[in-house]
A tleap script that builds the chain and sets N, CA, C and O, in Angstrom:
source leaprc.protein.ff14SB
mol = sequence {
  NMET SER VAL LEU LEU ARG SER LEU LEU VAL
  LEU SER VAL THR SER LEU PHE MET VAL GLY
  CYS GLY GLU LYS ALA ALA ALA PRO ALA GLU
  GLU THR PRO ALA PRO VAL THR ASN PRO ALA
  VAL ALA PRO ALA GLU PRO VAL ALA PRO ALA
  ALA GLU SER THR ALA GLY GLY GLY GLY TYR
  GLU PRO THR ALA GLU GLU ARG VAL PRO GLY
  ILE THR LEU ASP ALA ALA ALA VAL ASP ALA
  ALA ALA ALA THR THR ALA THR GLU ALA ALA
  PRO ALA VAL GLU ALA PRO ALA ALA CLYS
}
set mol.1.N position { 43.632 68.770 -77.758 }
set mol.1.CA position { 42.329 68.202 -77.623 }
set mol.1.C position { 41.343 69.204 -78.223 }
set mol.1.O position { 41.495 70.420 -78.108 }
set mol.2.N position { 40.382 68.663 -78.831 }
set mol.2.CA position { 39.432 69.564 -79.482 }
set mol.2.C position { 38.493 70.196 -78.453 }
set mol.2.O position { 38.354 69.702 -77.335 }
set mol.3.N position { 37.887 71.240 -78.832 }
set mol.3.CA position { 36.992 71.985 -77.969 }
set mol.3.C position { 35.789 71.124 -77.591 }
set mol.3.O position { 35.308 71.202 -76.461 }
set mol.4.N position { 35.309 70.323 -78.499 }
set mol.4.CA position { 34.150 69.472 -78.242 }
set mol.4.C position { 34.461 68.433 -77.169 }
set mol.4.O position { 33.658 68.233 -76.257 }
set mol.5.N position { 35.603 67.773 -77.260 }
set mol.5.CA position { 35.983 66.774 -76.257 }
set mol.5.C position { 36.206 67.418 -74.895 }
set mol.5.O position { 35.828 66.863 -73.863 }
set mol.6.N position { 36.830 68.607 -74.908 }
set mol.6.CA position { 37.079 69.305 -73.671 }
set mol.6.C position { 35.765 69.706 -72.999 }
set mol.6.O position { 35.647 69.590 -71.779 }
set mol.7.N position { 34.809 70.157 -73.738 }
set mol.7.CA position { 33.523 70.553 -73.166 }
set mol.7.C position { 32.742 69.334 -72.657 }
set mol.7.O position { 32.063 69.421 -71.634 }
set mol.8.N position { 32.835 68.196 -73.364 }
set mol.8.CA position { 32.187 66.965 -72.880 }
set mol.8.C position { 32.821 66.479 -71.573 }
set mol.8.O position { 32.124 65.999 -70.679 }
set mol.9.N position { 34.140 66.608 -71.472 }
set mol.9.CA position { 34.843 66.215 -70.257 }
set mol.9.C position { 34.425 67.103 -69.084 }
set mol.9.O position { 34.166 66.599 -67.991 }
set mol.10.N position { 34.358 68.390 -69.296 }
set mol.10.CA position { 33.944 69.320 -68.247 }
set mol.10.C position { 32.492 69.064 -67.864 }
set mol.10.O position { 32.141 69.094 -66.684 }
set mol.11.N position { 31.658 68.815 -68.853 }
set mol.11.CA position { 30.245 68.545 -68.588 }
set mol.11.C position { 30.066 67.265 -67.771 }
set mol.11.O position { 29.249 67.239 -66.850 }
set mol.12.N position { 30.802 66.215 -68.083 }
set mol.12.CA position { 30.664 64.949 -67.358 }
set mol.12.C position { 31.184 65.073 -65.928 }
set mol.12.O position { 30.573 64.550 -64.997 }
set mol.13.N position { 32.330 65.777 -65.751 }
set mol.13.CA position { 32.859 65.964 -64.403 }
set mol.13.C position { 31.904 66.814 -63.584 }
set mol.13.O position { 31.681 66.526 -62.408 }
set mol.14.N position { 31.344 67.843 -64.171 }
set mol.14.CA position { 30.391 68.698 -63.470 }
set mol.14.C position { 29.129 67.922 -63.116 }
set mol.14.O position { 28.584 68.094 -62.026 }
set mol.15.N position { 28.666 67.085 -64.006 }
set mol.15.CA position { 27.472 66.281 -63.741 }
set mol.15.C position { 27.719 65.319 -62.582 }
set mol.15.O position { 26.875 65.180 -61.697 }
set mol.16.N position { 28.857 64.666 -62.587 }
set mol.16.CA position { 29.196 63.762 -61.486 }
set mol.16.C position { 29.276 64.520 -60.162 }
set mol.16.O position { 28.817 64.032 -59.129 }
set mol.17.N position { 29.863 65.718 -60.201 }
set mol.17.CA position { 29.968 66.522 -58.990 }
set mol.17.C position { 28.583 66.933 -58.489 }
set mol.17.O position { 28.323 66.891 -57.286 }
set mol.18.N position { 27.708 67.324 -59.389 }
set mol.18.CA position { 26.361 67.754 -59.002 }
set mol.18.C position { 25.557 66.585 -58.434 }
set mol.18.O position { 24.815 66.746 -57.465 }
set mol.19.N position { 25.707 65.426 -59.034 }
set mol.19.CA position { 24.967 64.251 -58.551 }
set mol.19.C position { 25.513 63.806 -57.205 }
set mol.19.O position { 24.743 63.463 -56.308 }
set mol.20.N position { 26.823 63.807 -57.054 }
set mol.20.CA position { 27.433 63.331 -55.814 }
set mol.20.C position { 27.245 64.277 -54.653 }
set mol.20.O position { 27.080 63.825 -53.520 }
set mol.21.N position { 27.264 65.577 -54.895 }
set mol.21.CA position { 27.212 66.548 -53.807 }
set mol.21.C position { 25.878 67.276 -53.722 }
set mol.21.O position { 25.704 68.133 -52.856 }
set mol.22.N position { 24.960 66.962 -54.575 }
set mol.22.CA position { 23.684 67.659 -54.565 }
set mol.22.C position { 22.801 67.217 -53.422 }
set mol.22.O position { 23.174 66.347 -52.635 }
set mol.23.N position { 21.633 67.815 -53.334 }
set mol.23.CA position { 20.689 67.458 -52.281 }
set mol.23.C position { 20.186 66.035 -52.494 }
set mol.23.O position { 19.909 65.600 -53.612 }
set mol.24.N position { 20.084 65.356 -51.408 }
set mol.24.CA position { 19.589 63.984 -51.478 }
set mol.24.C position { 18.076 64.008 -51.416 }
set mol.24.O position { 17.493 64.779 -50.654 }
set mol.25.N position { 17.459 63.194 -52.189 }
set mol.25.CA position { 16.008 63.080 -52.155 }
set mol.25.C position { 15.621 62.383 -50.847 }
set mol.25.O position { 16.377 61.566 -50.320 }
set mol.26.N position { 14.463 62.707 -50.343 }
set mol.26.CA position { 14.005 62.077 -49.112 }
set mol.26.C position { 13.923 60.573 -49.322 }
set mol.26.O position { 13.355 60.090 -50.301 }
set mol.27.N position { 14.497 59.861 -48.388 }
set mol.27.CA position { 14.515 58.400 -48.509 }
set mol.27.C position { 13.090 57.886 -48.347 }
set mol.27.O position { 12.373 58.331 -47.450 }
set mol.28.N position { 12.676 56.973 -49.185 }
set mol.28.CA position { 11.325 56.422 -49.039 }
set mol.28.C position { 11.213 55.659 -47.722 }
set mol.28.O position { 12.167 55.032 -47.263 }
set mol.29.N position { 10.042 55.728 -47.138 }
set mol.29.CA position { 9.814 55.032 -45.881 }
set mol.29.C position { 9.994 53.543 -46.088 }
set mol.29.O position { 9.487 52.959 -47.045 }
set mol.30.N position { 10.730 52.945 -45.165 }
set mol.30.CA position { 10.973 51.506 -45.287 }
set mol.30.C position { 9.714 50.749 -44.890 }
set mol.30.O position { 9.101 51.008 -43.855 }
set mol.31.N position { 9.364 49.838 -45.722 }
set mol.31.CA position { 8.197 49.013 -45.420 }
set mol.31.C position { 8.643 47.842 -44.561 }
set mol.31.O position { 9.694 47.246 -44.798 }
set mol.32.N position { 7.841 47.525 -43.573 }
set mol.32.CA position { 8.170 46.373 -42.745 }
set mol.32.C position { 7.840 45.112 -43.543 }
set mol.32.O position { 6.725 44.964 -44.045 }
set mol.33.N position { 8.792 44.223 -43.656 }
set mol.33.CA position { 8.535 43.009 -44.424 }
set mol.33.C position { 7.525 42.118 -43.720 }
set mol.33.O position { 7.458 42.072 -42.492 }
set mol.34.N position { 6.763 41.432 -44.503 }
set mol.34.CA position { 5.775 40.505 -43.954 }
set mol.34.C position { 6.517 39.360 -43.266 }
set mol.34.O position { 7.562 38.927 -43.752 }
set mol.35.N position { 5.994 38.863 -42.146 }
set mol.35.CA position { 6.676 37.759 -41.476 }
set mol.35.C position { 6.718 36.527 -42.374 }
set mol.35.O position { 5.737 36.158 -43.020 }
set mol.36.N position { 7.875 35.920 -42.386 }
set mol.36.CA position { 8.075 34.738 -43.211 }
set mol.36.C position { 7.575 33.529 -42.441 }
set mol.36.O position { 8.004 33.277 -41.315 }
set mol.37.N position { 6.687 32.802 -43.039 }
set mol.37.CA position { 6.194 31.594 -42.376 }
set mol.37.C position { 6.676 30.384 -43.157 }
set mol.37.O position { 6.605 30.336 -44.385 }
set mol.38.N position { 7.155 29.437 -42.427 }
set mol.38.CA position { 7.632 28.204 -43.025 }
set mol.38.C position { 6.732 27.090 -42.493 }
set mol.38.O position { 6.786 26.777 -41.303 }
set mol.39.N position { 5.919 26.496 -43.336 }
set mol.39.CA position { 5.007 25.475 -42.832 }
set mol.39.C position { 5.723 24.243 -42.290 }
set mol.39.O position { 5.135 23.474 -41.531 }
set mol.40.N position { 6.980 24.046 -42.667 }
set mol.40.CA position { 7.698 22.868 -42.190 }
set mol.40.C position { 8.157 23.043 -40.748 }
set mol.40.O position { 8.414 22.058 -40.055 }
set mol.41.N position { 8.262 24.297 -40.289 }
set mol.41.CA position { 8.732 24.556 -38.933 }
set mol.41.C position { 7.545 25.011 -38.099 }
set mol.41.O position { 6.876 25.987 -38.438 }
set mol.42.N position { 7.289 24.310 -37.025 }
set mol.42.CA position { 6.172 24.653 -36.148 }
set mol.42.C position { 6.560 25.853 -35.292 }
set mol.42.O position { 7.726 25.978 -34.916 }
set mol.43.N position { 5.619 26.736 -34.975 }
set mol.43.CA position { 5.954 27.883 -34.121 }
set mol.43.C position { 6.298 27.417 -32.714 }
set mol.43.O position { 5.756 26.430 -32.215 }
set mol.44.N position { 7.202 28.143 -32.094 }
set mol.44.CA position { 7.629 27.778 -30.749 }
set mol.44.C position { 6.515 28.086 -29.755 }
set mol.44.O position { 5.917 29.162 -29.789 }
set mol.45.N position { 6.247 27.139 -28.879 }
set mol.45.CA position { 5.226 27.322 -27.864 }
set mol.45.C position { 5.889 27.835 -26.589 }
set mol.45.O position { 7.042 27.498 -26.317 }
set mol.46.N position { 5.183 28.638 -25.811 }
set mol.46.CA position { 5.793 29.122 -24.571 }
set mol.46.C position { 6.074 27.961 -23.626 }
set mol.46.O position { 5.301 27.008 -23.535 }
set mol.47.N position { 7.189 28.064 -22.931 }
set mol.47.CA position { 7.617 27.004 -22.033 }
set mol.47.C position { 7.059 27.287 -20.645 }
set mol.47.O position { 7.222 28.384 -20.110 }
set mol.48.N position { 6.404 26.292 -20.072 }
set mol.48.CA position { 5.865 26.439 -18.721 }
set mol.48.C position { 7.021 26.359 -17.728 }
set mol.48.O position { 7.965 25.599 -17.948 }
set mol.49.N position { 6.968 27.124 -16.646 }
set mol.49.CA position { 8.050 27.057 -15.671 }
set mol.49.C position { 8.111 25.665 -15.041 }
set mol.49.O position { 7.084 25.029 -14.801 }
set mol.50.N position { 9.310 25.220 -14.786 }
set mol.50.CA position { 9.500 23.889 -14.216 }
set mol.50.C position { 8.985 23.856 -12.786 }
set mol.50.O position { 9.095 24.834 -12.047 }
set mol.51.N position { 8.426 22.724 -12.412 }
set mol.51.CA position { 7.932 22.557 -11.045 }
set mol.51.C position { 9.129 22.551 -10.106 }
set mol.51.O position { 10.140 21.903 -10.373 }
set mol.52.N position { 9.002 23.274 -9.013 }
set mol.52.CA position { 10.117 23.363 -8.089 }
set mol.52.C position { 10.240 22.075 -7.284 }
set mol.52.O position { 9.244 21.455 -6.910 }
set mol.53.N position { 11.456 21.701 -7.036 }
set mol.53.CA position { 11.719 20.477 -6.305 }
set mol.53.C position { 11.392 20.666 -4.830 }
set mol.53.O position { 11.611 21.742 -4.274 }
set mol.54.N position { 10.869 19.625 -4.199 }
set mol.54.CA position { 10.570 19.697 -2.776 }
set mol.54.C position { 11.800 19.382 -1.943 }
set mol.54.O position { 11.751 19.466 -0.716 }
set mol.55.N position { 12.907 19.018 -2.592 }
set mol.55.CA position { 14.121 18.689 -1.854 }
set mol.55.C position { 14.701 19.935 -1.196 }
set mol.55.O position { 15.422 19.821 -0.205 }
set mol.56.N position { 14.404 21.121 -1.721 }
set mol.56.CA position { 14.847 22.345 -1.095 }
set mol.56.C position { 16.190 22.831 -1.589 }
set mol.56.O position { 16.374 24.037 -1.755 }
set mol.57.N position { 17.125 21.952 -1.827 }
set mol.57.CA position { 18.452 22.373 -2.231 }
set mol.57.C position { 18.556 22.668 -3.703 }
set mol.57.O position { 19.473 23.370 -4.130 }
set mol.58.N position { 17.640 22.150 -4.487 }
set mol.58.CA position { 17.733 22.339 -5.926 }
set mol.58.C position { 18.870 21.525 -6.486 }
set mol.58.O position { 19.372 20.620 -5.821 }
set mol.59.N position { 19.277 21.829 -7.681 }
set mol.59.CA position { 20.404 21.139 -8.278 }
set mol.59.C position { 19.981 19.926 -9.078 }
set mol.59.O position { 18.830 19.813 -9.502 }
set mol.60.N position { 20.905 19.040 -9.275 }
set mol.60.CA position { 20.708 17.885 -10.141 }
set mol.60.C position { 20.041 16.762 -9.377 }
set mol.60.O position { 20.469 16.406 -8.279 }
set mol.61.N position { 18.996 16.206 -9.958 }
set mol.61.CA position { 18.325 15.041 -9.388 }
set mol.61.C position { 18.669 13.829 -10.247 }
set mol.61.O position { 18.283 13.789 -11.415 }
set mol.62.N position { 19.383 12.838 -9.706 }
set mol.62.CA position { 19.728 11.658 -10.506 }
set mol.62.C position { 18.510 10.789 -10.781 }
set mol.62.O position { 17.572 10.743 -9.985 }
set mol.63.N position { 18.536 10.112 -11.901 }
set mol.63.CA position { 17.446 9.210 -12.248 }
set mol.63.C position { 17.596 7.916 -11.462 }
set mol.63.O position { 18.597 7.719 -10.773 }
set mol.64.N position { 16.609 7.037 -11.563 }
set mol.64.CA position { 16.642 5.778 -10.814 }
set mol.64.C position { 17.838 4.924 -11.225 }
set mol.64.O position { 18.418 4.226 -10.393 }
set mol.65.N position { 18.209 4.977 -12.507 }
set mol.65.CA position { 19.349 4.179 -12.977 }
set mol.65.C position { 20.666 4.739 -12.455 }
set mol.65.O position { 21.634 3.994 -12.304 }
set mol.66.N position { 20.719 6.040 -12.177 }
set mol.66.CA position { 21.967 6.662 -11.745 }
set mol.66.C position { 22.178 6.570 -10.235 }
set mol.66.O position { 23.286 6.805 -9.754 }
set mol.67.N position { 21.146 6.238 -9.494 }
set mol.67.CA position { 21.269 6.184 -8.043 }
set mol.67.C position { 22.110 4.986 -7.627 }
set mol.67.O position { 21.980 3.900 -8.192 }
set mol.68.N position { 22.974 5.189 -6.632 }
set mol.68.CA position { 23.818 4.128 -6.099 }
set mol.68.C position { 23.317 3.837 -4.686 }
set mol.68.O position { 23.319 4.724 -3.832 }
set mol.69.N position { 22.883 2.588 -4.434 }
set mol.69.CA position { 22.357 2.270 -3.106 }
set mol.69.C position { 23.407 2.516 -2.025 }
set mol.69.O position { 24.560 2.104 -2.156 }
set mol.70.N position { 22.993 3.189 -0.964 }
set mol.70.CA position { 23.901 3.471 0.140 }
set mol.70.C position { 24.670 4.766 -0.030 }
set mol.70.O position { 25.201 5.290 0.950 }
set mol.71.N position { 24.748 5.297 -1.236 }
set mol.71.CA position { 25.487 6.541 -1.465 }
set mol.71.C position { 24.526 7.669 -1.834 }
set mol.71.O position { 24.563 8.745 -1.237 }
set mol.72.N position { 23.678 7.419 -2.805 }
set mol.72.CA position { 22.744 8.441 -3.269 }
set mol.72.C position { 21.518 8.439 -2.372 }
set mol.72.O position { 20.877 7.404 -2.190 }
set mol.73.N position { 21.197 9.587 -1.817 }
set mol.73.CA position { 20.035 9.713 -0.957 }
set mol.73.C position { 18.816 10.036 -1.806 }
set mol.73.O position { 18.874 10.859 -2.720 }
set mol.74.N position { 17.708 9.371 -1.485 }
set mol.74.CA position { 16.468 9.719 -2.178 }
set mol.74.C position { 15.714 10.735 -1.327 }
set mol.74.O position { 16.142 11.057 -0.219 }
set mol.75.N position { 14.606 11.235 -1.834 }
set mol.75.CA position { 13.853 12.289 -1.149 }
set mol.75.C position { 13.357 11.826 0.212 }
set mol.75.O position { 13.358 12.611 1.161 }
set mol.76.N position { 12.928 10.558 0.333 }
set mol.76.CA position { 12.429 10.049 1.608 }
set mol.76.C position { 13.545 10.019 2.651 }
set mol.76.O position { 13.314 10.347 3.815 }
set mol.77.N position { 14.740 9.634 2.244 }
set mol.77.CA position { 15.862 9.585 3.179 }
set mol.77.C position { 16.258 10.984 3.627 }
set mol.77.O position { 16.618 11.184 4.787 }
set mol.78.N position { 16.196 11.946 2.726 }
set mol.78.CA position { 16.535 13.328 3.084 }
set mol.78.C position { 15.509 13.870 4.065 }
set mol.78.O position { 15.874 14.537 5.032 }
set mol.79.N position { 14.218 13.590 3.827 }
set mol.79.CA position { 13.170 14.062 4.730 }
set mol.79.C position { 13.304 13.409 6.106 }
set mol.79.O position { 13.112 14.071 7.126 }
set mol.80.N position { 13.630 12.121 6.140 }
set mol.80.CA position { 13.788 11.420 7.417 }
set mol.80.C position { 14.982 11.973 8.179 }
set mol.80.O position { 14.915 12.136 9.398 }
set mol.81.N position { 16.072 12.263 7.483 }
set mol.81.CA position { 17.257 12.809 8.141 }
set mol.81.C position { 16.965 14.204 8.672 }
set mol.81.O position { 17.434 14.556 9.755 }
set mol.82.N position { 16.211 15.000 7.945 }
set mol.82.CA position { 15.871 16.350 8.397 }
set mol.82.C position { 14.961 16.289 9.620 }
set mol.82.O position { 15.091 17.110 10.527 }
set mol.83.N position { 14.037 15.320 9.653 }
set mol.83.CA position { 13.120 15.194 10.780 }
set mol.83.C position { 13.865 14.788 12.042 }
set mol.83.O position { 13.595 15.325 13.116 }
set mol.84.N position { 14.800 13.849 11.930 }
set mol.84.CA position { 15.548 13.413 13.113 }
set mol.84.C position { 16.470 14.518 13.596 }
set mol.84.O position { 16.660 14.672 14.803 }
set mol.85.N position { 17.038 15.277 12.704 }
set mol.85.CA position { 17.915 16.381 13.087 }
set mol.85.C position { 17.110 17.463 13.800 }
set mol.85.O position { 17.596 18.061 14.761 }
set mol.86.N position { 15.886 17.723 13.343 }
set mol.86.CA position { 15.051 18.748 13.956 }
set mol.86.C position { 14.637 18.344 15.369 }
set mol.86.O position { 14.589 19.193 16.260 }
set mol.87.N position { 14.338 17.067 15.591 }
set mol.87.CA position { 13.921 16.627 16.929 }
set mol.87.C position { 15.113 16.588 17.878 }
set mol.87.O position { 14.951 16.852 19.069 }
set mol.88.N position { 16.286 16.270 17.392 }
set mol.88.CA position { 17.474 16.232 18.241 }
set mol.88.C position { 17.940 17.641 18.580 }
set mol.88.O position { 18.472 17.870 19.666 }
set mol.89.N position { 17.751 18.576 17.677 }
set mol.89.CA position { 18.235 19.932 17.893 }
set mol.89.C position { 17.346 20.712 18.852 }
set mol.89.O position { 17.807 21.689 19.443 }
set mol.90.N position { 16.090 20.317 19.027 }
set mol.90.CA position { 15.188 21.044 19.920 }
set mol.90.C position { 15.543 20.712 21.366 }
set mol.90.O position { 15.441 19.556 21.777 }
set mol.91.N position { 15.961 21.717 22.145 }
set mol.91.CA position { 16.326 21.434 23.542 }
set mol.91.C position { 15.094 21.186 24.394 }
set mol.91.O position { 14.030 21.757 24.157 }
set mol.92.N position { 15.252 20.337 25.376 }
set mol.92.CA position { 14.134 20.024 26.271 }
set mol.92.C position { 13.972 21.199 27.241 }
set mol.92.O position { 14.945 21.678 27.824 }
set mol.93.N position { 12.736 21.649 27.401 }
set mol.93.CA position { 12.447 22.775 28.275 }
set mol.93.C position { 12.168 22.223 29.673 }
set mol.93.O position { 11.266 21.405 29.853 }
set mol.94.N position { 12.923 22.662 30.635 }
set mol.94.CA position { 12.737 22.199 32.015 }
set mol.94.C position { 12.121 23.319 32.840 }
set mol.94.O position { 12.377 24.500 32.606 }
set mol.95.N position { 11.316 22.929 33.796 }
set mol.95.CA position { 10.734 23.909 34.701 }
set mol.95.C position { 11.802 24.378 35.665 }
set mol.95.O position { 12.648 23.587 36.083 }
set mol.96.N position { 11.778 25.652 36.027 }
set mol.96.CA position { 12.792 26.139 36.977 }
set mol.96.C position { 12.600 25.457 38.338 }
set mol.96.O position { 11.473 25.224 38.775 }
set mol.97.N position { 13.678 25.156 38.972 }
set mol.97.CA position { 13.628 24.472 40.268 }
set mol.97.C position { 13.181 25.454 41.357 }
set mol.97.O position { 13.574 26.620 41.354 }
set mol.98.N position { 12.355 24.963 42.286 }
set mol.98.CA position { 11.863 25.808 43.384 }
set mol.98.C position { 12.907 25.882 44.473 }
set mol.98.O position { 13.579 24.888 44.749 }
set mol.99.N position { 13.061 27.041 45.103 }
set mol.99.CA position { 14.056 27.204 46.167 }
set mol.99.C position { 13.444 27.122 47.524 }
set mol.99.O position { 14.147 27.239 48.527 }
savepdb mol mol.pdb
quit
């Protein structure tokens, strides 16, 4: 191999080594990208918290079409059952008997 080719080979390998292992330049500060707006998509609105059920138990409330007469209890029936249970559970207070 000629001296010229050998020196070019050494120069290129040395250049690659210097570029690969040399000091890295300070990375430029990353710019925050501008928010992308799509006019076809409306921005999401905050969701209001759902009104709490007065039934107390929570859970699934069937619609009027899903209710089965005699099986599915409505809110009025639940309140009436709770009221009768509360009056039956309260013991009658008796005055102590005199001796």
